[in-house]
C-alpha positions in Angstrom: 0.0 0.0 0.0 1.4 3.4 -0.9 1.4 6.4 1.4 -1.4 8.1 -0.6 -3.6 4.9 -0.3 -2.9 4.6 3.4 -3.7 8.2 3.9 -7.0 8.1 2.0 -8.0 5.0 3.9 -7.4 6.5 7.4 -9.1 9.8 6.3 -12.2 7.8 5.5 -12.0 5.5 8.6 -11.5 8.4 11.1 -13.3 11.1 9.1 -10.4 13.3 9.9 -7.9 15.6 8.1 -6.0 16.2 11.4 -2.3 15.4 11.5 -0.9 15.5 15.1 2.7 16.6 15.4 4.7 14.8 17.9 6.9 17.7 18.7 7.9 16.2 22.1 10.4 18.8 23.3 12.0 17.3 26.4 12.0 20.5 28.4 8.2 20.9 27.9 7.2 17.4 28.9 5.1 17.1 32.0 7.2 16.3 35.1 5.7 12.8 35.4 7.3 11.9 32.1 10.7 13.5 32.4 11.7 11.1 35.2 10.8 7.9 33.3 13.3 5.7 31.6 12.0 6.6 28.1 10.3 10.0 28.6 9.6 11.0 25.1 8.3 7.6 24.1 6.1 7.4 27.2 4.7 10.9 26.4 4.1 10.0 22.8 2.4 6.7 23.7 0.0 8.7 25.9 -0.8 11.1 23.1 -1.2 8.4 20.5 -3.5 6.3 22.7 -5.6 9.3 23.4 -6.0 10.4 19.7 -5.5 7.4 17.4 -9.1 7.5 16.3 -9.1 11.2 15.6 -6.1 11.6 13.2 -5.1 11.0 9.6 -1.4 10.9 10.5 1.3 11.5 13.1 4.2 13.7 12.4 7.2 13.4 14.8 9.7 16.2 14.4 13.1 14.6 14.2 14.9 17.6 15.8 13.4 17.1 19.3 14.7 13.6 19.4 18.1 14.2 17.8 18.6 16.9 20.4 18.9 14.2 23.1 21.4 12.2 21.1 21.3 8.4 21.1 18.6 8.3 23.7 16.3 10.6 21.7 16.8 8.7 18.4 16.1 5.4 20.2 12.8 6.9 21.5 11.9 8.1 18.1 12.4 4.6 16.8 10.3 3.3 19.7 7.5 5.7 18.8 7.5 4.6 15.1 7.6 0.9 16.2 4.7 1.4 18.6 2.6 3.0 15.8 3.4 0.2 13.4 2.7 -2.5 15.9 -0.5 -1.1 17.4 -1.9 1.3 14.8 -0.5 0.2 11.5 -3.3 1.9 9.6 -2.0 5.4 10.6 0.7 6.9 8.4 3.9 8.2 10.0 5.3 11.5 8.5 8.9 12.2 9.7 9.3 16.0 9.8 13.0 16.1 9.1 13.3 18.8 6.3 16.2 16.9 4.7 17.7 17.7 1.3 21.3 17.2 0.4 23.2 15.5 -2.4 24.1 12.0 -3.7 25.1 9.5 -1.2 24.1 11.7 1.7 20.5 11.6 0.7 20.8 7.8 0.1 21.8 7.6 3.7 19.0 9.8 4.9 16.5 7.7 2.9 17.8 4.5 4.4 17.5 6.0 7.9 13.9 7.3 7.4 12.4 4.4 5.3 14.4 1.4 6.4 15.4 2.1 10.0 12.5 4.1 11.2 10.1 2.7 8.6 8.3 6.0 8.3 5.7 6.4 5.5 6.7 9.9 4.4 9.3 12.7 4.9 9.5 16.4 4.6 12.2 17.8 2.3 13.4 21.2 1.1 13.8 21.7 -2.7 16.7 24.2 -2.8 19.3 21.8 -4.3 17.0 20.7 -7.1 15.4 17.5 -8.3 18.7 15.6 -9.0 19.7 16.0 -5.4 16.5 14.5 -3.9 16.1 11.8 -6.5 16.9 9.1 -3.8 13.6 10.1 -2.1 11.5 10.7 -5.3 12.4 7.1 -6.4 10.6 5.7 -3.3 7.3 5.4 -5.2 5.4 4.0 -2.2 6.4 6.8 0.2 5.2 10.3 0.6 7.7 13.0 -0.5 6.4 16.2 1.1 8.4 19.2 -0.2 8.5 22.7 1.4 6.8 25.2 -0.7 5.3 28.1 1.3 6.2 27.8 4.9 4.5 29.6 7.9 7.6 31.0 9.7 7.8 34.8 9.9 10.9 35.0 7.8 9.7 32.7 5.0 9.1 35.5 2.5 12.8 36.4 2.4 13.3 33.9 -0.4 9.8 32.4 -1.0 8.2 35.7 -2.0 11.1 36.8 -4.2 9.9 37.5 -7.7 11.6 35.4 -10.3 11.3 34.9 -14.1 9.0 32.0 -15.0 11.0 29.2 -16.6 10.1 28.5 -20.3 8.6 25.1 -19.3 6.5 26.5 -16.5 3.2 28.4 -16.9 2.5 31.5 -14.8 -0.2 31.4 -12.1 -3.4 32.7 -13.6 -2.5 31.6 -17.1 -4.2 28.9 -19.2 -2.6 25.9 -17.7 -3.5 23.5 -14.9 -1.7 20.6 -13.3 -1.5 17.7 -15.8 -3.6 14.7 -15.2 -2.2 11.2 -15.1 -1.1 10.2 -18.6 -0.8 13.7 -19.9 2.4 15.5 -20.7 3.3 19.2 -20.6 3.0 19.4 -24.4 -0.5 17.9 -24.5 -2.9 20.1 -26.5 -5.6 18.7 -24.3 -4.6 20.9 -21.4 -7.0 23.7 -20.7 -6.7 26.6 -23.2 -4.3 24.6 -25.4 -1.3 26.3 -27.0 2.0 27.0 -25.2 2.3 26.3 -21.5 4.6 29.2 -20.8 4.7 32.9 -21.4 8.2 34.3 -21.9 9.1 37.1 -19.5 6.3 36.6 -17.0 7.5 36.8 -13.4 6.0 35.4 -10.2 6.9 34.5 -6.6 9.5 31.8 -6.1 7.1 29.5 -4.1 4.7 29.3 -7.1 7.6 28.3 -9.4 8.6 25.6 -6.8 5.0 24.3 -6.7 4.7 24.2 -10.5 8.1 22.5 -11.0 7.3 19.8 -8.4 3.8 19.2 -10.0 5.0 19.1 -13.5 8.5 17.7 -13.3 9.2 15.9 -10.0 6.0 14.0 -9.5 6.6 11.2 -12.0 5.8 8.5 -9.4 2.7 10.4 -8.1 4.2 10.5 -4.6 5.0 14.2 -4.2 3.1 16.6 -1.9 3.7 20.2 -0.8 4.0 22.0 2.6 2.0 25.1 2.7 1.5 27.2 5.9 -2.0 27.8 7.2 -1.4 31.4 8.0 -1.4 32.3 4.3 -4.9 31.1 3.1 -4.9 33.2 -0.1 -1.6 31.7 -1.1 -2.8 28.3 -0.1 -5.7 28.7 -2.6 -3.2 29.8 -5.3 -1.1 26.7 -4.7 -4.2 24.5 -4.7 -4.9 25.8 -8.2 -1.3 24.9 -9.3 -1.3 21.5 -7.5 -4.5 20.1 -8.8 -5.6 17.3 -6.4 -2.1 16.8 -4.9 -2.1 16.4 -1.1 -0.9 19.4 0.9 0.6 19.3 4.4 -0.7 22.4 6.1 1.0 23.3 9.4 0.2 26.5 11.4 -3.2 25.7 13.0 -3.1 26.1 16.8 -0.1 27.8 18.3 0.8 29.6 15.1 -2.7 31.1 14.7 -3.9 29.7 11.4 -7.6 30.1 10.7 -9.4 26.8 10.3 -12.3 27.9 8.1 -10.1 29.8 5.7 -7.5 26.9 5.6 -10.1 24.2 4.9 -11.9 26.2 2.2 -8.7 27.2 0.5 -7.0 23.8 0.7 -9.5 21.1 -0.1 -9.1 19.3 -3.4 -11.9 18.3 -5.7 -12.5 15.1 -3.6 -13.1 17.1 -0.5 -9.8 16.1 1.1 -6.2 16.5 -0.1 -5.0 18.3 3.0 -3.3 17.1 6.2 -3.9 19.9 8.7 -1.1 19.7 11.2 -1.4 20.8 14.8 1.2 20.0 17.5 1.8 22.0 20.6 -1.8 23.1 21.1 -2.8 19.5 21.3 0.0 17.5 22.8 0.8 19.9 25.7 -2.8 20.6 26.5 -4.4 19.3 29.7 -6.7 17.1 27.7 -5.2 16.2 24.2 -8.2 14.0 23.2 -10.7 16.8 23.9 -8.6 19.4 22.1 -8.1 17.1 19.1 -11.9 16.2 19.0 -12.8 19.9 19.0 -10.4 20.6 16.1 -11.6 17.7 14.1 -15.2 18.8 14.5 -14.2 22.3 13.4 -12.4 21.1 10.4 -15.2 18.9 9.3 -17.7 21.7 9.7 -16.2 23.4 6.7 -15.6 20.4 4.5 -19.1 20.3 3.1 
């Protein structure tokens, strides 16, 4: 089963687009967990057991485990093993934001998909397609690529206006994301004619989205990260991405608006988004109650 198939199945089973981020910062763990032999794993187990029927995915952030060295990495592995053993229907997205070259990426891919046995990973695209090919070749895994992130400084590069490549159509032009079996030269694409307009400029994040949709997604396993605090830009990326799944962080502690996010991000099937929330759920007094409330709010705007 591919990541996309696994994700679709759990969305239907749990009626949920909520991805819970296991950002288990050791210093923020409740005191009753910090003194245990495996504090991060014990905390994660508690969160998982409280919310397993409310989520479409779990997303551990690798940094919070790596920060504790061998002990933290071991507890990340324990968390992934626990999910596979007890809740194998729920996808694991490793939030690692990797992206390097050649044999380095081969090693990262081995760590994520063979050792941790995660179902998906987040990557950055800055080094280009050739550099991340080790991940793109994993046709059964989800390759989730940073596009428009929600951090305050993201616009420094992502909003820079760049010339549209000759093979890439500008946003608002006559193109759409190609359907399966079509190529960029297909005259069947909306509007027909050339897919690019020489000399047109647009923000870099739109060019990133277009390039991934049109050139990187040959295995149908690419997805995009788009922050919830930019609903208008999320809607623009949805237009570019067609029905491609989007990972949308920023709901909760970062202040993203649920209604605007859902309405901007849904695909034609009424899904296609994983709405990620981490701290506001896992460090709350009642994670299950907070997750239930968020799922209900998300679903209110799906119809």
